[in-house]
Backbone bond lengths (Angstrom), bond angles and torsions (degrees), N, CA, C in turn:
res aa  C-N    CA-C-N  psi(-1)  N-CA   C-N-CA  omega(-1)  CA-C   N-CA-C  phi
1 X - - - 1.473 - - 1.542 108.56 -
2 X 1.275 114.97 134.69 1.466 120.00 -178.06 1.548 109.59 -68.29
3 X 1.266 116.47 138.87 1.476 121.27 177.19 1.537 109.76 -75.91
4 X 1.341 117.18 141.58 1.436 118.15 179.16 1.525 110.61 -64.87
5 X 1.313 113.08 143.08 1.460 118.14 -179.13 1.503 112.29 -65.88
6 X 1.311 115.66 133.36 1.464 121.16 178.68 1.517 108.90 -92.76
7 X 1.293 114.11 129.61 1.459 118.93 -178.93 1.495 108.63 -108.83
8 X 1.315 115.72 141.76 1.472 121.40 176.42 1.513 110.37 -77.45
9 X 1.307 117.39 -177.48 1.459 120.91 177.33 1.514 111.61 -56.66
10 X 1.330 114.21 142.47 1.489 119.62 -178.15 1.519 109.02 -71.16
11 X 1.341 114.38 137.05 1.455 120.44 175.52 1.494 108.90 -115.22
12 X 1.334 116.13 128.79 1.467 121.61 -174.03 1.543 109.38 -119.30
13 X 1.296 116.26 147.51 1.427 120.66 169.73 1.523 109.85 -90.15
14 X 1.305 118.69 174.05 1.466 119.90 -171.75 1.536 111.15 -67.65
15 X 1.325 117.38 -29.89 1.443 119.58 176.39 1.508 113.40 -66.01
16 X 1.340 115.91 -39.42 1.478 121.57 178.86 1.534 109.80 -70.10
17 X 1.333 118.15 -33.61 1.470 120.93 174.41 1.523 110.22 -62.95
18 X 1.332 116.00 -46.52 1.461 120.91 178.09 1.519 111.96 -58.13
19 X 1.344 115.58 -40.11 1.473 119.45 179.14 1.520 111.81 -61.57
20 X 1.350 116.68 -37.28 1.457 120.24 179.36 1.495 113.43 -73.77
21 X 1.328 117.69 -28.76 1.449 120.92 -176.30 1.510 114.94 -92.72
22 X 1.335 116.63 -19.87 1.453 121.09 -168.52 1.536 113.94 -61.50
23 X 1.325 118.09 -31.37 1.466 119.24 -179.41 1.503 111.98 -65.91
24 X 1.378 116.20 -42.66 1.460 119.73 -178.25 1.532 113.21 -86.94
25 X 1.329 115.90 -24.85 1.472 120.66 -177.57 1.535 108.23 -134.09
26 X 1.351 115.14 79.76 1.466 119.80 -172.85 1.549 114.13 -59.23
27 X 1.310 118.23 -27.99 1.464 120.49 -176.60 1.514 113.46 -85.66
28 X 1.334 116.80 3.90 1.482 119.78 -176.15 1.522 111.16 -68.14
29 X 1.325 115.84 137.85 1.467 120.75 179.12 1.548 107.69 -136.96
30 X 1.344 114.86 166.64 1.428 119.93 178.86 1.548 110.84 -63.26
31 X 1.295 116.60 -32.47 1.501 121.10 178.18 1.516 111.17 -63.60
32 X 1.364 115.53 -40.39 1.464 119.77 179.68 1.536 110.49 -67.02
33 X 1.305 117.25 -38.67 1.487 120.21 177.23 1.505 109.58 -62.62
34 X 1.306 117.54 -44.81 1.462 121.03 178.05 1.505 111.88 -65.07
35 X 1.341 117.02 -34.47 1.450 119.77 175.15 1.519 113.00 -63.39
36 X 1.350 115.95 -42.01 1.454 120.22 176.15 1.515 113.06 -64.58
37 X 1.322 115.85 -34.29 1.453 120.58 175.11 1.542 109.97 -67.56
38 X 1.317 115.79 -40.44 1.479 120.93 178.75 1.531 109.95 -59.82
39 X 1.354 117.04 -35.18 1.461 122.47 -179.07 1.542 111.60 -82.42
40 X 1.324 117.66 -0.64 1.466 119.68 177.60 1.480 116.89 82.58
41 X 1.348 116.66 16.11 1.465 119.90 -176.60 1.520 113.30 -87.15
42 X 1.310 116.84 -22.38 1.465 122.71 172.61 1.514 106.91 -138.69
43 X 1.329 114.51 157.44 1.460 119.84 -176.48 1.559 108.83 -145.13
44 X 1.329 116.34 74.27 1.439 119.08 -178.85 1.513 112.48 -66.88
45 X 1.326 116.43 152.59 1.423 120.88 176.12 1.539 110.63 -69.68
46 X 1.326 115.75 159.23 1.464 119.75 179.02 1.507 109.79 -124.43
47 X 1.313 116.48 144.68 1.473 120.04 174.31 1.522 106.53 -78.54
48 X 1.354 116.06 167.19 1.461 117.91 175.53 1.513 114.70 -55.73
49 X 1.335 114.95 -25.88 1.470 118.14 179.34 1.545 110.13 -85.05
50 X 1.293 119.70 -4.34 1.451 121.93 176.45 1.510 114.91 98.10
51 X 1.352 119.02 4.66 1.446 121.31 -179.69 1.514 110.20 -77.75
52 X 1.326 116.66 139.33 1.484 120.24 179.39 1.519 109.72 -76.86
53 X 1.347 114.33 141.01 1.441 122.09 175.60 1.518 108.27 -125.48
54 X 1.361 115.30 118.17 1.451 119.84 -176.51 1.547 110.39 -102.15
55 X 1.333 114.76 141.05 1.461 119.55 175.01 1.500 109.84 -97.61
56 X 1.364 116.53 170.87 1.473 119.95 173.47 1.540 109.62 -57.78
57 X 1.343 115.65 -38.10 1.471 117.63 178.49 1.520 113.19 -62.45
58 X 1.342 117.05 -36.73 1.443 119.97 177.26 1.528 110.36 -62.14
59 X 1.322 115.98 -40.93 1.462 119.04 179.95 1.524 110.61 -64.46
60 X 1.339 117.41 -43.19 1.447 119.49 178.84 1.536 111.31 -65.80
61 X 1.306 115.52 -34.14 1.481 117.43 176.92 1.514 109.96 -66.57
62 X 1.318 117.29 -37.99 1.448 120.44 174.89 1.529 112.01 -61.33
63 X 1.325 116.08 -43.35 1.471 121.33 177.45 1.532 109.81 -56.85
64 X 1.349 115.72 -44.67 1.457 119.89 -179.49 1.499 111.27 -60.76
65 X 1.315 116.93 -46.23 1.459 122.46 -177.89 1.550 109.73 -63.94
66 X 1.314 116.51 -48.62 1.451 121.32 -175.03 1.526 111.42 -66.94
67 X 1.354 116.93 -39.78 1.442 119.79 179.93 1.500 112.05 -66.65
68 X 1.344 118.20 -43.78 1.443 120.52 177.16 1.533 111.23 -63.25
69 X 1.322 116.53 -38.40 1.462 120.92 179.82 1.514 112.03 -66.31
70 X 1.358 114.68 -43.98 1.465 120.61 -175.69 1.506 112.65 -77.72
71 X 1.350 117.72 -43.96 1.466 121.36 -169.62 1.501 112.87 -96.13
72 X 1.322 118.89 -23.94 1.467 120.55 178.04 1.494 111.34 -113.23
73 X 1.317 118.80 -3.34 1.473 124.73 172.67 1.552 109.34 60.39
74 X 1.337 116.52 36.36 1.438 120.59 -177.67 1.564 110.37 -87.33
75 X 1.333 117.16 140.96 1.480 119.06 174.82 1.532 110.12 -69.27
76 X 1.323 115.90 155.64 1.444 120.18 -177.82 1.526 112.96 -62.02
77 X 1.295 118.45 -30.09 1.487 120.47 178.03 1.514 109.32 -60.53
78 X 1.328 117.47 -46.43 1.468 120.39 178.94 1.522 111.78 -63.87
79 X 1.335 116.95 -41.58 1.411 120.20 179.11 1.517 112.14 -64.30
80 X 1.360 114.90 -38.43 1.463 119.47 177.35 1.538 109.50 -63.15
81 X 1.328 117.76 -41.48 1.470 119.80 176.08 1.525 111.81 -56.68
82 X 1.354 115.05 -41.78 1.472 120.44 176.47 1.508 111.40 -57.90
83 X 1.335 113.92 -48.80 1.467 120.34 -177.04 1.513 111.47 -64.47
84 X 1.337 115.25 -41.32 1.493 118.93 178.60 1.516 111.00 -61.29
85 X 1.339 115.91 -41.37 1.487 119.89 178.28 1.533 109.97 -65.60
86 X 1.302 118.18 -42.11 1.459 121.42 179.21 1.520 110.48 -62.86
87 X 1.335 116.43 -42.34 1.480 121.10 -179.99 1.545 110.52 -64.85
88 X 1.332 117.69 -26.67 1.453 120.80 177.78 1.523 110.29 -82.76
89 X 1.316 117.45 -2.15 1.477 119.34 -178.22 1.535 113.53 86.33
90 X 1.350 115.87 14.66 1.453 118.97 -178.34 1.524 108.22 -102.81
91 X 1.319 116.51 163.60 1.464 124.52 174.49 1.535 109.34 -96.55
92 X 1.313 120.12 113.40 1.456 119.54 -179.01 1.552 111.04 -63.82
93 X 1.353 113.50 149.68 1.460 117.35 174.95 1.537 108.75 -70.90
94 X 1.329 114.88 154.30 1.474 123.34 170.36 1.521 113.82 75.38
95 X 1.352 118.98 4.94 1.455 117.04 172.05 1.530 108.58 -76.01
96 X 1.333 118.39 157.51 1.473 118.85 179.86 1.524 111.26 -54.57
97 X 1.339 117.07 140.78 1.462 120.51 -176.51 1.528 111.84 -65.19
98 X 1.334 115.04 149.29 1.463 120.54 175.86 1.514 114.52 78.29
99 X 1.346 117.85 8.45 1.440 121.17 -178.16 1.538 110.84 -101.81
100 X 1.311 116.64 132.24 1.438 122.01 177.47 1.534 108.67 -111.15
101 X 1.322 116.23 123.69 1.502 118.12 -179.96 1.525 106.54 -123.53
102 X 1.307 115.33 148.47 1.465 121.78 177.20 1.533 106.98 -103.64
103 X 1.329 118.54 173.56 1.453 117.59 -178.22 1.520 115.58 -58.61
104 X 1.316 116.74 -24.67 1.451 117.05 -175.38 1.536 115.30 -122.45
105 X 1.318 116.62 -28.12 1.459 118.60 -173.22 1.538 110.12 -108.30
106 X 1.331 116.75 132.85 1.448 122.20 176.50 1.492 108.12 -88.94
107 X 1.333 116.91 133.09 1.456 120.04 -178.40 1.536 113.48 -68.26
108 X 1.296 115.67 160.00 1.477 119.08 177.53 1.515 109.08 -63.34
109 X 1.348 116.05 -36.40 1.491 118.54 -178.05 1.528 109.98 -62.74
110 X 1.322 117.23 -44.28 1.456 120.92 -178.84 1.533 110.00 -66.26
111 X 1.309 116.01 -41.77 1.478 118.53 179.07 1.538 109.98 -60.03
112 X 1.328 116.74 -42.46 1.466 119.87 179.63 1.536 110.58 -66.20
113 X 1.352 115.29 -39.33 1.459 118.12 179.67 1.510 111.57 -64.83
114 X 1.302 117.17 -42.08 1.472 121.02 178.91 1.495 110.99 -65.01
115 X 1.346 116.30 -39.99 1.457 120.14 -179.93 1.527 110.06 -63.71
116 X 1.344 116.67 -38.98 1.459 120.50 179.74 1.504 112.02 -62.98
117 X 1.356 116.52 -31.89 1.446 119.99 -179.83 1.516 112.57 -65.98
118 X 1.301 118.27 -20.68 1.446 122.10 178.76 1.509 113.05 -97.31
119 X 1.336 117.18 8.54 1.483 119.47 -175.45 1.489 110.42 -75.90
120 X 1.311 115.65 165.95 1.449 123.46 175.77 1.522 109.59 -104.12
121 X 1.321 116.63 146.65 1.468 119.83 -176.10 1.547 108.61 -122.48
122 X 1.329 113.84 141.91 1.446 118.96 171.54 1.545 107.79 -75.50
123 X 1.336 115.56 171.51 1.449 118.76 178.57 1.519 110.71 -62.81
124 X 1.295 117.72 -40.09 1.452 121.53 179.45 1.550 110.73 -62.42
125 X 1.321 115.10 -44.92 1.500 120.13 178.58 1.542 109.33 -62.11
126 X 1.324 117.71 -40.84 1.442 121.47 -179.20 1.516 110.63 -62.29
127 X 1.361 116.16 -45.02 1.455 120.14 177.97 1.516 110.41 -61.32
128 X 1.337 117.87 -45.87 1.442 122.47 -175.73 1.505 110.59 -63.86
129 X 1.343 118.63 -46.70 1.446 121.75 -175.10 1.516 114.73 -77.12
130 X 1.347 115.46 -24.70 1.462 118.16 179.55 1.513 112.79 -95.06
131 X 1.330 115.70 -22.46 1.462 118.97 -176.10 1.539 112.17 83.00
132 X 1.337 116.85 10.80 1.469 120.66 -178.13 1.522 110.83 -77.44
133 X 1.306 116.12 142.56 1.452 120.19 174.33 1.525 110.09 -79.24
134 X 1.336 116.09 164.91 1.464 119.10 177.79 1.512 112.02 -57.82
135 X 1.366 117.82 -48.10 1.490 117.86 178.13 1.512 112.82 -58.68
136 X 1.332 118.23 -42.11 1.437 120.08 -177.30 1.542 109.69 -63.87
137 X 1.323 116.82 -46.15 1.452 120.45 -179.57 1.527 111.15 -61.13
138 X 1.320 117.06 -40.22 1.453 121.01 177.96 1.542 110.59 -64.55
139 X 1.310 116.27 -39.24 1.478 118.55 179.74 1.527 110.17 -67.60
140 X 1.339 118.01 -37.15 1.467 119.94 177.38 1.513 111.63 -62.16
141 X 1.307 115.01 -38.24 1.474 120.29 176.40 1.538 110.21 -68.60
142 X 1.320 117.32 -43.94 1.465 120.70 -178.30 1.515 112.22 -62.03
143 X 1.320 116.51 -39.06 1.448 120.10 -179.16 1.533 115.02 -89.48
144 X 1.338 115.55 5.31 1.468 118.66 173.69 1.507 114.21 76.59
145 X 1.349 117.16 15.77 1.444 118.54 -179.74 1.540 113.30 -79.49
146 X 1.325 116.29 -23.89 1.453 123.01 171.32 1.523 109.00 -133.85
147 X 1.283 116.80 161.84 1.474 122.23 177.45 1.501 109.26 -145.70
148 X 1.315 116.61 168.64 1.457 121.20 178.51 1.488 110.42 -137.23
149 X 1.319 115.04 160.73 1.484 119.59 173.53 1.503 107.68 -123.08
150 X 1.327 115.70 116.06 1.467 121.40 -177.47 1.508 111.83 53.88
151 X 1.356 115.19 40.11 1.481 119.24 175.84 1.515 113.61 80.37
152 X 1.362 119.15 5.24 1.469 121.86 -179.98 1.509 110.28 -112.96
153 X 1.358 113.98 138.83 1.476 120.96 -179.06 1.518 109.48 -109.32
154 X 1.323 115.55 151.24 1.456 119.86 178.60 1.499 113.69 -102.06
155 X 1.328 115.53 -173.88 1.488 121.45 -177.07 1.524 111.54 -61.82
156 X 1.349 117.76 -36.51 1.448 119.35 -179.27 1.515 111.89 -63.79
157 X 1.327 117.88 -38.38 1.451 121.58 177.77 1.511 110.70 -62.24
158 X 1.306 116.82 -38.20 1.472 121.00 178.17 1.537 109.81 -65.40
159 X 1.328 117.55 -43.73 1.467 119.75 179.22 1.492 111.13 -63.27
160 X 1.327 118.46 -42.03 1.450 121.94 178.31 1.490 111.16 -63.09
161 X 1.344 116.98 -46.93 1.474 119.93 -179.27 1.508 112.58 -61.35
162 X 1.335 117.13 -41.64 1.463 119.12 179.72 1.533 110.19 -63.43
163 X 1.348 116.45 -43.45 1.475 118.92 179.88 1.514 110.82 -63.11
164 X 1.324 116.53 -37.78 1.477 118.82 -175.59 1.527 110.63 -75.14
165 X 1.316 117.37 -28.61 1.482 119.88 173.08 1.535 109.20 -59.28
166 X 1.345 115.60 -45.48 1.489 119.83 -179.20 1.532 109.83 -69.81
167 X 1.294 117.75 -39.71 1.456 120.18 -179.50 1.552 110.37 -66.18
168 X 1.312 116.81 -34.73 1.484 120.83 177.54 1.528 111.55 -59.08
169 X 1.323 114.95 -34.26 1.480 119.05 178.55 1.507 111.80 -68.06
170 X 1.347 118.23 -17.68 1.470 122.90 176.07 1.541 112.11 -99.51
171 X 1.319 115.93 11.39 1.450 120.21 177.80 1.514 114.91 85.92
172 X 1.317 118.18 8.95 1.448 122.02 179.18 1.528 109.59 -98.26
173 X 1.339 115.53 117.16 1.449 121.96 -178.14 1.514 110.56 -101.79
174 X 1.326 118.67 165.49 1.470 121.94 -179.17 1.512 113.34 -51.30
175 X 1.349 116.84 -37.55 1.486 119.34 179.91 1.491 112.20 -62.53
176 X 1.348 117.10 -27.24 1.470 120.05 177.44 1.530 111.24 -76.96
177 X 1.326 117.74 -18.53 1.447 120.45 -169.11 1.542 113.36 -98.74
178 X 1.344 117.16 5.06 1.445 119.27 179.93 1.543 112.83 -57.57
179 X 1.354 118.42 -36.62 1.495 117.90 178.82 1.533 112.92 -56.56
180 X 1.345 117.52 -29.75 1.465 120.04 178.80 1.492 111.17 -64.62
181 X 1.364 116.98 -40.47 1.449 119.62 179.07 1.529 110.15 -68.08
182 X 1.329 117.27 -39.99 1.479 119.72 178.54 1.533 109.58 -64.25
183 X 1.367 116.33 -40.66 1.500 119.52 179.93 1.494 109.84 -66.23
184 X 1.350 118.37 -38.55 1.474 120.20 179.28 1.507 110.18 -63.54
185 X 1.306 117.53 -40.07 1.482 120.31 179.75 1.522 111.04 -66.24
186 X 1.323 117.00 -38.55 1.482 120.24 177.81 1.508 109.65 -67.22
187 X 1.360 117.11 -41.91 1.446 119.55 179.79 1.538 110.54 -63.40
188 X 1.349 115.88 -42.79 1.468 118.55 176.78 1.502 111.85 -58.17
189 X 1.340 116.78 -37.87 1.471 121.00 178.87 1.543 110.00 -62.24
190 X 1.338 116.51 -40.22 1.453 119.98 177.95 1.533 111.53 -63.98
191 X 1.371 114.49 -45.86 1.437 119.88 -178.86 1.558 109.84 -62.89
192 X 1.344 114.81 -43.25 1.450 119.22 -177.81 1.502 111.33 -61.33
193 X 1.342 117.59 -41.30 1.466 121.08 179.52 1.532 110.52 -67.34
194 X 1.336 115.55 -39.25 1.474 118.54 -177.27 1.536 112.81 -64.50
195 X 1.338 115.92 -35.44 1.466 118.14 -176.38 1.532 111.64 -99.14
196 X 1.331 117.53 4.55 1.490 120.06 -177.32 1.507 112.81 -55.07
197 X 1.343 120.87 -41.84 1.477 118.96 -177.73 1.542 112.01 -59.91
198 X 1.322 115.69 -38.69 1.467 119.36 179.93 1.558 110.67 -76.99
199 X 1.357 114.75 -42.79 1.446 119.68 -176.63 1.544 112.58 -64.02
200 X 1.331 116.15 -24.97 1.440 120.12 -177.49 1.531 111.91 -74.61
201 X 1.351 116.07 -18.19 1.446 118.65 177.05 1.541 109.06 -81.89
202 X 1.318 115.29 143.56 1.465 118.43 -173.00 1.509 115.29 -95.15
203 X 1.323 116.97 -7.79 1.459 117.57 178.68 1.529 111.26 -71.62
204 X 1.319 116.65 148.13 1.459 121.58 -172.03 1.515 112.18 -64.39
205 X 1.328 119.05 -33.92 1.451 121.64 179.45 1.542 110.42 -63.05
206 X 1.325 116.59 -43.86 1.448 120.23 177.70 1.515 112.18 -64.47
207 X 1.323 115.68 -40.30 1.457 120.15 176.31 1.507 112.31 -61.45
208 X 1.343 115.85 -40.09 1.459 119.12 178.57 1.530 110.10 -67.81
209 X 1.301 117.99 -39.99 1.456 121.03 177.66 1.532 111.11 -65.29
210 X 1.324 117.82 -37.80 1.444 122.55 -179.95 1.566 108.87 -65.44
211 X 1.329 117.07 -43.78 1.465 119.13 179.48 1.522 110.93 -65.10
212 X 1.327 117.65 -40.49 1.457 120.36 179.99 1.526 109.97 -67.60
213 X 1.313 118.11 -42.34 1.460 120.60 177.76 1.525 111.87 -61.36
214 X 1.324 115.02 -38.39 1.471 120.05 179.15 1.531 110.52 -62.88
215 X 1.324 116.54 -41.58 1.477 119.39 177.62 1.516 112.14 -65.86
216 X 1.300 116.49 -40.11 1.500 119.36 -179.63 1.525 109.98 -67.57
217 X 1.333 117.80 -41.62 1.466 119.77 179.97 1.525 109.08 -65.34
218 X 1.317 116.98 -42.54 1.459 119.80 179.62 1.565 112.27 -60.54
219 X 1.342 115.13 -41.44 1.465 118.42 176.99 1.530 111.55 -61.80
220 X 1.332 115.49 -40.86 1.452 119.13 -179.93 1.549 111.43 -66.53
221 X 1.329 115.73 -37.27 1.484 120.67 178.02 1.521 109.38 -64.05
222 X 1.369 116.23 -42.07 1.482 119.25 179.33 1.546 111.05 -64.78
223 X 1.342 115.60 -38.78 1.465 120.08 178.11 1.511 110.71 -62.71
224 X 1.324 116.07 -44.90 1.452 122.05 177.43 1.514 111.54 -60.41
225 X 1.349 117.10 -46.64 1.447 121.10 -179.33 1.525 110.58 -61.37
226 X 1.318 117.66 -44.46 1.458 122.43 -179.80 1.524 110.66 -62.39
227 X 1.346 116.83 -43.98 1.456 119.10 -179.86 1.534 111.86 -64.72
228 X 1.328 118.06 -39.34 1.452 121.08 -179.50 1.541 110.18 -65.72
229 X 1.313 116.94 -42.69 1.478 119.89 -179.51 1.528 109.92 -68.88
230 X 1.349 118.02 -41.03 1.449 120.47 177.97 1.518 112.09 -63.31
231 X 1.342 115.39 -32.62 1.472 118.50 178.40 1.520 111.34 -63.80
232 X 1.354 115.26 -42.51 1.486 119.20 178.10 1.523 110.12 -66.84
233 X 1.340 117.93 -38.50 1.442 119.11 -179.15 1.524 110.47 -65.73
234 X 1.317 116.69 -36.85 1.466 120.28 -177.19 1.537 111.18 -67.29
235 X 1.348 117.38 -18.47 1.475 119.94 179.56 1.515 111.91 -97.75
236 X 1.340 117.66 5.08 1.435 120.09 175.67 1.548 110.59 -66.95
237 X 1.330 115.37 138.82 1.476 120.02 -179.77 1.517 109.36 -85.40
238 X 1.359 115.47 77.44 1.464 120.60 -179.88 1.522 109.66 -127.96
């Protein structure tokens, strides 16, 4: 009886990679893949003629990057740090608990965890998962600290609600927190102006760079805000 043919690792061109990713990441383009390569997040092999050859592992690595970027809103620098740690055989900090990842393949558990982070929640689910009371949730809506689309809330609403539950225990109510919303809107205005030259370009690579620059600027603004507040706290006479 003839032995079954053994096939080596699958080699994909960039079009075949896009076909595998398009269902989960509809906005993915060849330019975005090349942009991620430019940032050092993937490193496909090249033929002598210079054509890129992607492995199944490269595709899974792309899924890892895109899911963290989309569902956890992480900047590429942080994701690259994760990947570098994984490639060294280490477990990165802050990944979902109980997840094992290898240098190239993302586990099913991690994929499920990341997908859950992008899920939509009903008002009841939001209350249950955040621990917010009905009056607190209504106040958050009234003061514009959270919003919904067709009755569904996103991950950011859950993060806000959880924080406000804890702040409520310190005597801080939603009416006290309106300056945070105003500050967030002003910060977004700064970010929007900073990335406007890139965002105005319609090619996908420029759009990807604009999104990444916006995340980096936002992180820097948060670092600045935290440092300024901590400076005031350090001077308290306590």
